[in-house]
Steps between C-alpha positions, in 0.01 A plus 500: 500500500427241764760444770543135587752530782497723802879501539660841445672551165850638533764614255678173569305238309194718440534459125436128547142591594455643149657197332278264701192703400594480131558125525180426696288697252657333195641829371833326435325239288320774308831676433667182375215411264433853371849631427699388194697181534860548611789328326562140607846587630359773726574439865220728614123498473279804444395474863864540608536811287173658621581419863842663462342816362236503773770455763677814387198723546331326791823506700543873460699531178440800278627376165667213324856620468676474166227300329564681174873429519493133599199370310489731199587223252196298617259785427635633171338358187746378244420512132619210291 
């Protein structure tokens, strides 16, 4: 990884360095074009979702609390 700034990265705003890197290297564009299309009424993009997940772990989180409880209906296949 190539560092582009010599400013120290702190816990306050340090995650922005990662988001800038992803944007500058067109990773966000790759995510948006590679992942399945979201519903038109969705208020979020794939990049928002990925950045949220990255934020949890890169900011010191250990797990995504209650994912099974809150989002279970989105992950369960329904048979018609």
